[in-house]
N, C-alpha and C positions, 0 to 999 in steps of 0.2 A: 409467834411473830405473825403468822398468817391471820390468826384471829384478830389481833390488834389492828392490822392493816385493813381488814375487811370492816371492822367496827368503825374505824375512822372514816373510811370511804362511805359507809352508810350514813354517818353523821354529816358528811359533806353534802351528800344528795338530799338529806332531810333539810339541811339549812337552805339549800338552793330551792327546794320545793316551798319552804315557808316564805322565802323571799318573794317567790312568784305569787303565792297566796296573798301576802300583804300588799304587793304591788297592785293586784287586781281589786282587792277589797277596799283598801284605804285611799286609792286614787291620788296618791302623792300628798296626803294630808298628815302623815306621820313619818317618823324616822325609823320605823320598824324594818322596812325594806333595807335601808342602809346598814342597820345593825346586823341583820341576817346575812347580808352579802359580806360584811366585814368579818363575821364569824367564819363564813365559808373560806375566805382568803386565809385567815389564820389557821384553820384546820388543814387546808391544802399545804401551806408552808410547813406546818408541823409534820404532816405526813411525809413530805419530801425530805425534811431533815431526819426523820426517823428511818426512812429507807436508806439514806446516805450513811447514817450511823450504823445501821444493821449490816450494810455491806462492808464498812470499814472494820467492824469488830468481828466479822466472819459469821454473823448470824444468817446472812443471805449469801448463798454461794454465787461466785462470779461467773463460773462456767458450768453449764449443764452438759454432762457427758452421757 
């Protein structure tokens, strides 16, 4: 579970970086920035739902002792 969360988080950061790259290089002439940011939002939502499901099914402990 930890590996999956880390991989999704890295994908979120990569999408954010690519959006910044497209924003600087395209100067608003293409929709690649919007697509990269939409992908980032989708990945973030997916990560949130994955964490909620992991907690619900007991894959993520609720209390650390």
